[in-house]
N, CA, C and O atoms as a GROMACS GRO file, in nm:
protein
  560
    1MET      N    1  -0.528  -0.349   2.861
    1MET     CA    2  -0.535  -0.335   2.718
    1MET      C    3  -0.628  -0.442   2.661
    1MET      O    4  -0.619  -0.559   2.700
    2ALA      N    5  -0.716  -0.404   2.571
    2ALA     CA    6  -0.809  -0.498   2.509
    2ALA      C    7  -0.754  -0.540   2.372
    2ALA      O    8  -0.647  -0.497   2.330
    3ASP      N    9  -0.832  -0.627   2.304
    3ASP     CA   10  -0.793  -0.668   2.169
    3ASP      C   11  -0.778  -0.544   2.081
    3ASP      O   12  -0.852  -0.446   2.097
    4LEU      N   13  -0.684  -0.549   1.990
    4LEU     CA   14  -0.658  -0.436   1.901
    4LEU      C   15  -0.730  -0.463   1.769
    4LEU      O   16  -0.691  -0.553   1.694
    5PHE      N   17  -0.834  -0.384   1.739
    5PHE     CA   18  -0.913  -0.403   1.617
    5PHE      C   19  -0.859  -0.312   1.507
    5PHE      O   20  -0.854  -0.191   1.522
    6ILE      N   21  -0.820  -0.373   1.396
    6ILE     CA   22  -0.768  -0.298   1.282
    6ILE      C   23  -0.883  -0.264   1.188
    6ILE      O   24  -0.900  -0.148   1.151
    7THR      N   25  -0.962  -0.365   1.150
    7THR     CA   26  -1.085  -0.344   1.074
    7THR      C   27  -1.192  -0.429   1.142
    7THR      O   28  -1.169  -0.486   1.248
    8SER      N   29  -1.309  -0.436   1.080
    8SER     CA   30  -1.418  -0.512   1.142
    8SER      C   31  -1.388  -0.661   1.152
    8SER      O   32  -1.440  -0.729   1.240
    9ASN      N   33  -1.303  -0.714   1.061
    9ASN     CA   34  -1.274  -0.857   1.066
    9ASN      C   35  -1.126  -0.890   1.084
    9ASN      O   36  -1.088  -1.007   1.078
   10VAL      N   37  -1.041  -0.790   1.107
   10VAL     CA   38  -0.898  -0.813   1.134
   10VAL      C   39  -0.866  -0.754   1.271
   10VAL      O   40  -0.893  -0.637   1.299
   11SER      N   41  -0.807  -0.838   1.357
   11SER     CA   42  -0.773  -0.792   1.491
   11SER      C   43  -0.650  -0.866   1.543
   11SER      O   44  -0.607  -0.967   1.488
   12VAL      N   45  -0.594  -0.811   1.652
   12VAL     CA   46  -0.483  -0.874   1.721
   12VAL      C   47  -0.529  -0.901   1.864
   12VAL      O   48  -0.562  -0.806   1.935
   13PRO      N   49  -0.532  -1.027   1.909
   13PRO     CA   50  -0.576  -1.057   2.044
   13PRO      C   51  -0.482  -0.997   2.149
   13PRO      O   52  -0.361  -0.987   2.128
   14GLU      N   53  -0.539  -0.959   2.260
   14GLU     CA   54  -0.463  -0.896   2.368
   14GLU      C   55  -0.350  -0.986   2.418
   14GLU      O   56  -0.240  -0.938   2.444
   15GLN      N   57  -0.376  -1.116   2.432
   15GLN     CA   58  -0.276  -1.207   2.486
   15GLN      C   59  -0.158  -1.229   2.391
   15GLN      O   60  -0.054  -1.279   2.433
   16ALA      N   61  -0.173  -1.194   2.263
   16ALA     CA   62  -0.064  -1.211   2.166
   16ALA      C   63   0.034  -1.094   2.171
   16ALA      O   64   0.149  -1.108   2.128
   17ILE      N   65  -0.010  -0.980   2.223
   17ILE     CA   66   0.074  -0.860   2.226
   17ILE      C   67   0.158  -0.859   2.353
   17ILE      O   68   0.106  -0.870   2.464
   18GLU      N   69   0.288  -0.846   2.335
   18GLU     CA   70   0.379  -0.836   2.449
   18GLU      C   71   0.442  -0.697   2.447
   18GLU      O   72   0.512  -0.660   2.353
   19LEU      N   73   0.416  -0.621   2.553
   19LEU     CA   74   0.471  -0.486   2.564
   19LEU      C   75   0.577  -0.485   2.673
   19LEU      O   76   0.557  -0.539   2.782
   20ARG      N   77   0.691  -0.422   2.643
   20ARG     CA   78   0.798  -0.408   2.743
   20ARG      C   79   0.847  -0.266   2.742
   20ARG      O   80   0.859  -0.203   2.637
   21ALA      N   81   0.876  -0.215   2.860
   21ALA     CA   82   0.937  -0.083   2.872
   21ALA      C   83   1.086  -0.104   2.893
   21ALA      O   84   1.128  -0.177   2.983
   22VAL      N   85   1.166  -0.040   2.808
   22VAL     CA   86   1.312  -0.054   2.816
   22VAL      C   87   1.375   0.085   2.819
   22VAL      O   88   1.309   0.185   2.791
   23ARG      N   89   1.501   0.089   2.854
   23ARG     CA   90   1.570   0.217   2.861
   23ARG      C   91   1.602   0.268   2.722
   23ARG      O   92   1.648   0.193   2.636
   24SER      N   93   1.578   0.396   2.702
   24SER     CA   94   1.609   0.459   2.574
   24SER      C   95   1.758   0.486   2.564
   24SER      O   96   1.826   0.505   2.666
   25GLY      N   97   1.808   0.487   2.442
   25GLY     CA   98   1.947   0.522   2.422
   25GLY      C   99   1.959   0.670   2.393
   25GLY      O  100   1.861   0.743   2.396
   26GLY      N  101   2.080   0.713   2.365
   26GLY     CA  102   2.102   0.851   2.325
   26GLY      C  103   2.122   0.946   2.441
   26GLY      O  104   2.128   0.903   2.556
   27PRO      N  105   2.132   1.075   2.411
   27PRO     CA  106   2.159   1.174   2.514
   27PRO      C  107   2.041   1.195   2.607
   27PRO      O  108   1.928   1.162   2.573
   28GLY      N  109   2.068   1.249   2.722
   28GLY     CA  110   1.961   1.274   2.819
   28GLY      C  111   2.014   1.290   2.960
   28GLY      O  112   1.938   1.316   3.052
   29GLY      N  113   2.142   1.274   2.978
   29GLY     CA  114   2.201   1.294   3.111
   29GLY      C  115   2.168   1.181   3.206
   29GLY      O  116   2.145   1.068   3.163
   30GLN      N  117   2.164   1.212   3.333
   30GLN     CA  118   2.141   1.111   3.435
   30GLN      C  119   2.000   1.053   3.427
   30GLN      O  120   1.979   0.936   3.459
   31HIS      N  121   1.905   1.134   3.384
   31HIS     CA  122   1.765   1.090   3.383
   31HIS      C  123   1.743   0.969   3.292
   31HIS      O  124   1.667   0.879   3.325
   32VAL      N  125   1.812   0.967   3.176
   32VAL     CA  126   1.791   0.861   3.078
   32VAL      C  127   1.838   0.726   3.132
   32VAL      O  128   1.790   0.621   3.086
   33ASN      N  129   1.930   0.726   3.227
   33ASN     CA  130   1.984   0.602   3.280
   33ASN      C  131   1.894   0.535   3.383
   33ASN      O  132   1.916   0.419   3.419
   34LYS      N  133   1.794   0.606   3.431
   34LYS     CA  134   1.710   0.547   3.535
   34LYS      C  135   1.562   0.537   3.498
   34LYS      O  136   1.482   0.488   3.577
   35VAL      N  137   1.525   0.582   3.379
   35VAL     CA  138   1.384   0.581   3.339
   35VAL      C  139   1.368   0.493   3.215
   35VAL      O  140   1.441   0.508   3.117
   36SER      N  141   1.272   0.401   3.219
   36SER     CA  142   1.243   0.314   3.106
   36SER      C  143   1.123   0.368   3.031
   36SER      O  144   1.009   0.328   3.056
   37SER      N  145   1.148   0.460   2.939
   37SER     CA  146   1.037   0.523   2.867
   37SER      C  147   1.020   0.466   2.726
   37SER      O  148   0.913   0.483   2.666
   38LYS      N  149   1.120   0.401   2.673
   38LYS     CA  150   1.109   0.340   2.540
   38LYS      C  151   1.019   0.217   2.551
   38LYS      O  152   1.031   0.140   2.647
   39VAL      N  153   0.930   0.198   2.454
   39VAL     CA  154   0.837   0.085   2.458
   39VAL      C  155   0.866  -0.007   2.339
   39VAL      O  156   0.884   0.039   2.226
   40GLU      N  157   0.871  -0.136   2.368
   40GLU     CA  158   0.895  -0.238   2.266
   40GLU      C  159   0.772  -0.328   2.260
   40GLU      O  160   0.729  -0.383   2.362
   41LEU      N  161   0.714  -0.342   2.141
   41LEU     CA  162   0.596  -0.427   2.121
   41LEU      C  163   0.637  -0.547   2.038
   41LEU      O  164   0.702  -0.533   1.935
   42ARG      N  165   0.598  -0.666   2.084
   42ARG     CA  166   0.625  -0.790   2.011
   42ARG      C  167   0.493  -0.862   1.987
   42ARG      O  168   0.413  -0.878   2.079
   43VAL      N  169   0.471  -0.903   1.863
   43VAL     CA  170   0.350  -0.978   1.831
   43VAL      C  171   0.383  -1.080   1.720
   43VAL      O  172   0.439  -1.043   1.617
   44PRO      N  173   0.350  -1.207   1.743
   44PRO     CA  174   0.372  -1.306   1.637
   44PRO      C  175   0.274  -1.281   1.522
   44PRO      O  176   0.156  -1.256   1.545
   45LEU      N  177   0.323  -1.288   1.399
   45LEU     CA  178   0.235  -1.262   1.284
   45LEU      C  179   0.125  -1.365   1.273
   45LEU      O  180   0.017  -1.336   1.221
   46ASP      N  181   0.150  -1.487   1.322
   46ASP     CA  182   0.046  -1.591   1.318
   46ASP      C  183  -0.072  -1.556   1.408
   46ASP      O  184  -0.181  -1.609   1.389
   47ALA      N  185  -0.050  -1.467   1.506
   47ALA     CA  186  -0.156  -1.432   1.600
   47ALA      C  187  -0.255  -1.329   1.544
   47ALA      O  188  -0.362  -1.310   1.601
   48VAL      N  189  -0.220  -1.263   1.435
   48VAL     CA  190  -0.310  -1.164   1.376
   48VAL      C  191  -0.427  -1.239   1.313
   48VAL      O  192  -0.408  -1.321   1.223
   49VAL      N  193  -0.548  -1.210   1.361
   49VAL     CA  194  -0.668  -1.282   1.320
   49VAL      C  195  -0.733  -1.212   1.200
   49VAL      O  196  -0.747  -1.089   1.200
   50GLY      N  197  -0.772  -1.289   1.099
   50GLY     CA  198  -0.849  -1.236   0.987
   50GLY      C  199  -0.768  -1.194   0.866
   50GLY      O  200  -0.824  -1.141   0.771
   51LEU      N  201  -0.637  -1.216   0.867
   51LEU     CA  202  -0.555  -1.180   0.751
   51LEU      C  203  -0.560  -1.289   0.645
   51LEU      O  204  -0.551  -1.408   0.677
   52SER      N  205  -0.575  -1.250   0.521
   52SER     CA  206  -0.567  -1.348   0.413
   52SER      C  207  -0.420  -1.385   0.392
   52SER      O  208  -0.330  -1.318   0.442
   53ASN      N  209  -0.397  -1.493   0.317
   53ASN     CA  210  -0.259  -1.535   0.292
   53ASN      C  211  -0.181  -1.428   0.216
   53ASN      O  212  -0.063  -1.404   0.245
   54ALA      N  213  -0.247  -1.362   0.120
   54ALA     CA  214  -0.181  -1.257   0.043
   54ALA      C  215  -0.144  -1.138   0.133
   54ALA      O  216  -0.034  -1.083   0.123
   55ALA      N  217  -0.238  -1.099   0.221
   55ALA     CA  218  -0.212  -0.987   0.312
   55ALA      C  219  -0.102  -1.024   0.411
   55ALA      O  220  -0.018  -0.941   0.445
   56ARG      N  221  -0.101  -1.149   0.458
   56ARG     CA  222   0.003  -1.195   0.551
   56ARG      C  223   0.141  -1.189   0.483
   56ARG      O  224   0.240  -1.152   0.545
   57HIS      N  225   0.145  -1.227   0.355
   57HIS     CA  226   0.270  -1.222   0.279
   57HIS      C  227   0.317  -1.077   0.264
   57HIS      O  228   0.435  -1.047   0.282
   58ARG      N  229   0.222  -0.986   0.229
   58ARG     CA  230   0.257  -0.844   0.216
   58ARG      C  231   0.307  -0.789   0.349
   58ARG      O  232   0.398  -0.707   0.352
   59LEU      N  233   0.246  -0.834   0.460
   59LEU     CA  234   0.288  -0.788   0.593
   59LEU      C  235   0.431  -0.831   0.623
   59LEU      O  236   0.508  -0.754   0.681
   60THR      N  237   0.467  -0.953   0.586
   60THR     CA  238   0.605  -0.998   0.610
   60THR      C  239   0.704  -0.916   0.527
   60THR      O  240   0.814  -0.886   0.572
   61LEU      N  241   0.664  -0.878   0.405
   61LEU     CA  242   0.750  -0.794   0.322
   61LEU      C  243   0.762  -0.653   0.378
   61LEU      O  244   0.870  -0.595   0.380
   62LEU      N  245   0.649  -0.598   0.425
   62LEU     CA  246   0.651  -0.464   0.482
   62LEU      C  247   0.729  -0.457   0.613
   62LEU      O  248   0.793  -0.356   0.643
   63ALA      N  249   0.723  -0.566   0.690
   63ALA     CA  250   0.792  -0.568   0.820
   63ALA      C  251   0.943  -0.562   0.801
   63ALA      O  252   1.011  -0.496   0.879
   64GLY      N  253   0.994  -0.628   0.700
   64GLY     CA  254   1.138  -0.622   0.671
   64GLY      C  255   1.223  -0.669   0.788
   64GLY      O  256   1.204  -0.780   0.838
   65ARG      N  257   1.316  -0.584   0.830
   65ARG     CA  258   1.409  -0.620   0.939
   65ARG      C  259   1.341  -0.625   1.075
   65ARG      O  260   1.398  -0.676   1.172
   66ARG      N  261   1.221  -0.573   1.084
   66ARG     CA  262   1.150  -0.573   1.213
   66ARG      C  263   1.089  -0.709   1.244
   66ARG      O  264   1.029  -0.728   1.350
   67LEU      N  265   1.104  -0.804   1.153
   67LEU     CA  266   1.050  -0.939   1.171
   67LEU      C  267   1.165  -1.032   1.209
   67LEU      O  268   1.266  -1.039   1.140
   68THR      N  269   1.147  -1.106   1.321
   68THR     CA  270   1.251  -1.199   1.364
   68THR      C  271   1.241  -1.329   1.285
   68THR      O  272   1.146  -1.350   1.211
   69ALA      N  273   1.341  -1.416   1.302
   69ALA     CA  274   1.342  -1.545   1.232
   69ALA      C  275   1.226  -1.632   1.277
   69ALA      O  276   1.182  -1.719   1.202
   70GLU      N  277   1.176  -1.611   1.398
   70GLU     CA  278   1.064  -1.689   1.452
   70GLU      C  279   0.929  -1.637   1.404
   70GLU      O  280   0.826  -1.695   1.438
   71GLY      N  281   0.928  -1.528   1.327
   71GLY     CA  282   0.804  -1.471   1.276
   71GLY      C  283   0.736  -1.376   1.375
   71GLY      O  284   0.614  -1.360   1.372
   72VAL      N  285   0.816  -1.314   1.461
   72VAL     CA  286   0.763  -1.219   1.559
   72VAL      C  287   0.797  -1.078   1.511
   72VAL      O  288   0.912  -1.047   1.482
   73LEU      N  289   0.695  -0.994   1.503
   73LEU     CA  290   0.711  -0.855   1.463
   73LEU      C  291   0.751  -0.774   1.585
   73LEU      O  292   0.684  -0.779   1.688
   74VAL      N  293   0.861  -0.699   1.574
   74VAL     CA  294   0.911  -0.618   1.686
   74VAL      C  295   0.907  -0.472   1.645
   74VAL      O  296   0.976  -0.431   1.551
   75LEU      N  297   0.827  -0.392   1.715
   75LEU     CA  298   0.817  -0.248   1.690
   75LEU      C  299   0.858  -0.174   1.816
   75LEU      O  300   0.826  -0.217   1.927
   76THR      N  301   0.930  -0.062   1.800
   76THR     CA  302   0.972   0.017   1.915
   76THR      C  303   0.936   0.163   1.893
   76THR      O  304   0.919   0.208   1.780
   77SER      N  305   0.926   0.234   2.004
   77SER     CA  306   0.904   0.378   1.999
   77SER      C  307   0.972   0.443   2.118
   77SER      O  308   0.952   0.402   2.233
   78SER      N  309   1.053   0.545   2.088
   78SER     CA  310   1.116   0.622   2.195
   78SER      C  311   1.108   0.770   2.161
   78SER      O  312   1.193   0.850   2.201
   79GLU      N  313   1.002   0.807   2.087
   79GLU     CA  314   0.984   0.945   2.044
   79GLU      C  315   0.964   1.039   2.164
   79GLU      O  316   1.021   1.147   2.170
   80SER      N  317   0.882   0.995   2.256
   80SER     CA  318   0.844   1.079   2.369
   80SER      C  319   0.924   1.043   2.493
   80SER      O  320   0.986   0.936   2.501
   81ARG      N  321   0.923   1.133   2.591
   81ARG     CA  322   0.987   1.105   2.720
   81ARG      C  323   0.890   1.033   2.812
   81ARG      O  324   0.926   0.994   2.923
   82HIS      N  325   0.765   1.015   2.766
   82HIS     CA  326   0.663   0.952   2.849
   82HIS      C  327   0.632   0.813   2.795
   82HIS      O  328   0.606   0.796   2.676
   83GLN      N  329   0.633   0.716   2.882
   83GLN     CA  330   0.608   0.577   2.844
   83GLN      C  331   0.469   0.560   2.782
   83GLN      O  332   0.454   0.487   2.684
   84PHE      N  333   0.369   0.625   2.838
   84PHE     CA  334   0.233   0.614   2.788
   84PHE      C  335   0.223   0.659   2.642
   84PHE      O  336   0.158   0.594   2.560
   85ASP      N  337   0.287   0.773   2.611
   85ASP     CA  338   0.284   0.824   2.474
   85ASP      C  339   0.354   0.728   2.378
   85ASP      O  340   0.307   0.707   2.266
   86ASN      N  341   0.466   0.670   2.422
   86ASN     CA  342   0.538   0.575   2.338
   86ASN      C  343   0.456   0.448   2.316
   86ASN      O  344   0.462   0.386   2.210
   87ARG      N  345   0.380   0.410   2.417
   87ARG     CA  346   0.295   0.291   2.405
   87ARG      C  347   0.186   0.315   2.299
   87ARG      O  348   0.159   0.228   2.217
   88GLN      N  349   0.125   0.432   2.303
   88GLN     CA  350   0.023   0.465   2.203
   88GLN      C  351   0.084   0.472   2.063
   88GLN      O  352   0.023   0.429   1.966
   89GLU      N  353   0.205   0.527   2.055
   89GLU     CA  354   0.273   0.540   1.926
   89GLU      C  355   0.306   0.404   1.866
   89GLU      O  356   0.288   0.384   1.746
   90VAL      N  357   0.352   0.310   1.948
   90VAL     CA  358   0.388   0.178   1.898
   90VAL      C  359   0.263   0.100   1.856
   90VAL      O  360   0.268   0.022   1.760
   91GLU      N  361   0.152   0.120   1.925
   91GLU     CA  362   0.026   0.056   1.884
   91GLU      C  363  -0.023   0.116   1.753
   91GLU      O  364  -0.075   0.044   1.667
   92ARG      N  365  -0.006   0.247   1.737
   92ARG     CA  366  -0.045   0.314   1.612
   92ARG      C  367   0.040   0.260   1.495
   92ARG      O  368  -0.012   0.238   1.385
   93LYS      N  369   0.169   0.238   1.519
   93LYS     CA  370   0.258   0.183   1.416
   93LYS      C  371   0.211   0.044   1.373
   93LYS      O  372   0.211   0.011   1.254
   94LEU      N  373   0.171  -0.038   1.471
   94LEU     CA  374   0.124  -0.173   1.441
   94LEU      C  375  -0.002  -0.169   1.356
   94LEU      O  376  -0.011  -0.240   1.256
   95VAL      N  377  -0.098  -0.087   1.395
   95VAL     CA  378  -0.224  -0.075   1.321
   95VAL      C  379  -0.197  -0.026   1.179
   95VAL      O  380  -0.255  -0.077   1.083
   96GLU      N  381  -0.109   0.074   1.166
   96GLU     CA  382  -0.077   0.131   1.035
   96GLU      C  383  -0.011   0.027   0.944
   96GLU      O  384  -0.042   0.019   0.826
   97LEU      N  385   0.080  -0.053   1.000
   97LEU     CA  386   0.150  -0.155   0.923
   97LEU      C  387   0.053  -0.263   0.873
   97LEU      O  388   0.060  -0.306   0.758
   98ILE      N  389  -0.038  -0.306   0.961
   98ILE     CA  390  -0.134  -0.409   0.922
   98ILE      C  391  -0.233  -0.354   0.820
   98ILE      O  392  -0.269  -0.423   0.725
   99ARG      N  393  -0.279  -0.229   0.838
   99ARG     CA  394  -0.371  -0.168   0.742
   99ARG      C  395  -0.306  -0.156   0.605
   99ARG      O  396  -0.371  -0.176   0.502
  100GLU      N  397  -0.178  -0.122   0.604
  100GLU     CA  398  -0.106  -0.110   0.478
  100GLU      C  399  -0.097  -0.244   0.406
  100GLU      O  400  -0.101  -0.250   0.283
  101SER      N  401  -0.084  -0.352   0.483
  101SER     CA  402  -0.075  -0.486   0.423
  101SER      C  403  -0.209  -0.533   0.367
  101SER      O  404  -0.212  -0.622   0.282
  102LEU      N  405  -0.319  -0.475   0.412
  102LEU     CA  406  -0.451  -0.514   0.364
  102LEU      C  407  -0.482  -0.459   0.225
  102LEU      O  408  -0.569  -0.510   0.156
  103VAL      N  409  -0.410  -0.355   0.184
  103VAL     CA  410  -0.434  -0.292   0.055
  103VAL      C  411  -0.356  -0.368  -0.052
  103VAL      O  412  -0.232  -0.370  -0.051
  104ALA      N  413  -0.429  -0.429  -0.144
  104ALA     CA  414  -0.365  -0.503  -0.254
  104ALA      C  415  -0.314  -0.404  -0.358
  104ALA      O  416  -0.386  -0.311  -0.394
  105PRO      N  417  -0.191  -0.422  -0.405
  105PRO     CA  418  -0.140  -0.328  -0.505
  105PRO      C  419  -0.216  -0.342  -0.637
  105PRO      O  420  -0.263  -0.451  -0.672
  106LYS      N  421  -0.229  -0.230  -0.708
  106LYS     CA  422  -0.300  -0.232  -0.836
  106LYS      C  423  -0.216  -0.309  -0.938
  106LYS      O  424  -0.094  -0.296  -0.943
  107VAL      N  425  -0.284  -0.390  -1.019
  107VAL     CA  426  -0.215  -0.466  -1.122
  107VAL      C  427  -0.190  -0.373  -1.240
  107VAL      O  428  -0.282  -0.308  -1.290
  108ARG      N  429  -0.064  -0.366  -1.284
  108ARG     CA  430  -0.030  -0.279  -1.395
  108ARG      C  431  -0.073  -0.342  -1.526
  108ARG      O  432  -0.041  -0.457  -1.555
  109LYS      N  433  -0.147  -0.263  -1.604
  109LYS     CA  434  -0.190  -0.309  -1.736
  109LYS      C  435  -0.095  -0.249  -1.838
  109LYS      O  436  -0.073  -0.128  -1.840
  110ALA      N  437  -0.040  -0.333  -1.923
  110ALA     CA  438   0.053  -0.286  -2.026
  110ALA      C  439  -0.023  -0.201  -2.127
  110ALA      O  440  -0.130  -0.240  -2.174
  111THR      N  441   0.032  -0.086  -2.160
  111THR     CA  442  -0.030   0.002  -2.259
  111THR      C  443   0.073   0.034  -2.366
  111THR      O  444   0.194   0.017  -2.346
  112ARG      N  445   0.023   0.082  -2.480
  112ARG     CA  446   0.113   0.120  -2.588
  112ARG      C  447   0.114   0.271  -2.600
  112ARG      O  448   0.013   0.336  -2.574
  113PRO      N  449   0.228   0.328  -2.641
  113PRO     CA  450   0.230   0.473  -2.660
  113PRO      C  451   0.140   0.513  -2.778
  113PRO      O  452   0.125   0.437  -2.874
  114THR      N  453   0.080   0.631  -2.769
  114THR     CA  454  -0.010   0.677  -2.876
  114THR      C  455   0.072   0.714  -2.999
  114THR      O  456   0.193   0.735  -2.991
  115LYS      N  457   0.005   0.720  -3.112
  115LYS     CA  458   0.071   0.756  -3.238
  115LYS      C  459   0.132   0.896  -3.227
  115LYS      O  460   0.245   0.919  -3.272
  116GLY      N  461   0.057   0.987  -3.168
  116GLY     CA  462   0.106   1.125  -3.153
  116GLY      C  463   0.231   1.133  -3.067
  116GLY      O  464   0.324   1.206  -3.099
  117SER      N  465   0.234   1.057  -2.957
  117SER     CA  466   0.350   1.063  -2.868
  117SER      C  467   0.473   1.001  -2.936
  117SER      O  468   0.585   1.046  -2.913
  118GLN      N  469   0.452   0.900  -3.018
  118GLN     CA  470   0.564   0.839  -3.093
  118GLN      C  471   0.621   0.940  -3.193
  118GLN      O  472   0.743   0.953  -3.206
  119GLU      N  473   0.532   1.010  -3.263
  119GLU     CA  474   0.577   1.110  -3.361
  119GLU      C  475   0.651   1.224  -3.294
  119GLU      O  476   0.754   1.269  -3.344
  120ARG      N  477   0.600   1.272  -3.180
  120ARG     CA  478   0.666   1.380  -3.106
  120ARG      C  479   0.804   1.337  -3.060
  120ARG      O  480   0.899   1.415  -3.065
  121ARG      N  481   0.816   1.212  -3.013
  121ARG     CA  482   0.945   1.161  -2.967
  121ARG      C  483   1.046   1.156  -3.082
  121ARG      O  484   1.160   1.199  -3.066
  122LEU      N  485   1.003   1.105  -3.197
  122LEU     CA  486   1.093   1.096  -3.312
  122LEU      C  487   1.133   1.234  -3.364
  122LEU      O  488   1.248   1.255  -3.403
  123GLU      N  489   1.038   1.327  -3.365
  123GLU     CA  490   1.068   1.463  -3.409
  123GLU      C  491   1.169   1.529  -3.316
  123GLU      O  492   1.259   1.600  -3.361
  124SER      N  493   1.155   1.506  -3.186
  124SER     CA  494   1.248   1.560  -3.088
  124SER      C  495   1.387   1.502  -3.108
  124SER      O  496   1.487   1.573  -3.096
  125LYS      N  497   1.394   1.374  -3.140
  125LYS     CA  498   1.523   1.309  -3.164
  125LYS      C  499   1.590   1.368  -3.288
  125LYS      O  500   1.711   1.388  -3.290
  126LYS      N  501   1.510   1.395  -3.391
  126LYS     CA  502   1.566   1.453  -3.514
  126LYS      C  503   1.622   1.592  -3.488
  126LYS      O  504   1.731   1.626  -3.534
  127ARG      N  505   1.546   1.674  -3.413
  127ARG     CA  506   1.593   1.810  -3.380
  127ARG      C  507   1.723   1.803  -3.301
  127ARG      O  508   1.817   1.878  -3.327
  128HIS      N  509   1.730   1.713  -3.205
  128HIS     CA  510   1.848   1.698  -3.121
  128HIS      C  511   1.967   1.652  -3.205
  128HIS      O  512   2.078   1.702  -3.188
  129ALA      N  513   1.945   1.557  -3.297
  129ALA     CA  514   2.052   1.506  -3.384
  129ALA      C  515   2.106   1.615  -3.475
  129ALA      O  516   2.227   1.627  -3.494
  130SER      N  517   2.014   1.696  -3.532
  130SER     CA  518   2.060   1.802  -3.623
  130SER      C  519   2.138   1.908  -3.547
  130SER      O  520   2.235   1.963  -3.599
  131LYS      N  521   2.097   1.938  -3.426
  131LYS     CA  522   2.168   2.034  -3.343
  131LYS      C  523   2.310   1.984  -3.315
  131LYS      O  524   2.406   2.060  -3.323
  132LYS      N  525   2.323   1.856  -3.283
  132LYS     CA  526   2.454   1.799  -3.252
  132LYS      C  527   2.540   1.786  -3.377
  132LYS      O  528   2.662   1.801  -3.371
  133SER      N  529   2.477   1.757  -3.492
  133SER     CA  530   2.555   1.738  -3.615
  133SER      C  531   2.621   1.868  -3.658
  133SER      O  532   2.724   1.865  -3.725
  134GLY      N  533   2.564   1.979  -3.622
  134GLY     CA  534   2.621   2.109  -3.656
  134GLY      C  535   2.742   2.145  -3.571
  134GLY      O  536   2.807   2.246  -3.597
  135ARG      N  537   2.774   2.067  -3.473
  135ARG     CA  538   2.886   2.096  -3.384
  135ARG      C  539   3.017   2.034  -3.426
  135ARG      O  540   3.119   2.052  -3.360
  136GLY      N  541   3.015   1.959  -3.535
  136GLY     CA  542   3.136   1.887  -3.579
  136GLY      C  543   3.242   1.983  -3.631
  136GLY      O  544   3.220   2.104  -3.637
  137ARG      N  545   3.357   1.928  -3.667
  137ARG     CA  546   3.466   2.008  -3.724
  137ARG      C  547   3.425   2.063  -3.860
  137ARG      O  548   3.351   2.001  -3.936
  138PHE      N  549   3.477   2.181  -3.889
  138PHE     CA  550   3.450   2.244  -4.017
  138PHE      C  551   3.544   2.186  -4.121
  138PHE      O  552   3.665   2.186  -4.101
  139GLU      N  553   3.490   2.138  -4.233
  139GLU     CA  554   3.572   2.080  -4.339
  139GLU      C  555   3.572   2.173  -4.458
  139GLU      O  556   3.468   2.226  -4.496
  140GLU      N  557   3.690   2.192  -4.520
  140GLU     CA  558   3.701   2.280  -4.638
  140GLU      C  559   3.701   2.203  -4.766
  140GLU      O  560   3.709   2.263  -4.873
   0.00000   0.00000   0.00000
């Protein structure tokens, strides 16, 4: 396995990635007990080259429970019965997670409601109030 390139200036060095094949859980009969097809990928977040501080912070938030106390990202895949397919899937998950952290969220600009929308809202409230006021008890 070579270095994992996410973009032209963001990559994960090969020596930082630790891949392990482990036994999958769940149903599968006797076969599941003797085949290690589930793949676990571990990579320290400090090892990702080219991330800005803001992107690194977003990555820690996106990782959530998949991040250990030591700052190691742990991703697993047991979708397929084949170890090779699970290995490709876990690498795809890593690339997708890092790419997602590179996108800065848009800053929300505060806006005011238009005059027309305010009038429509108030008119709707008046119609609703008059409809409800007609439901009261009849007084003689």
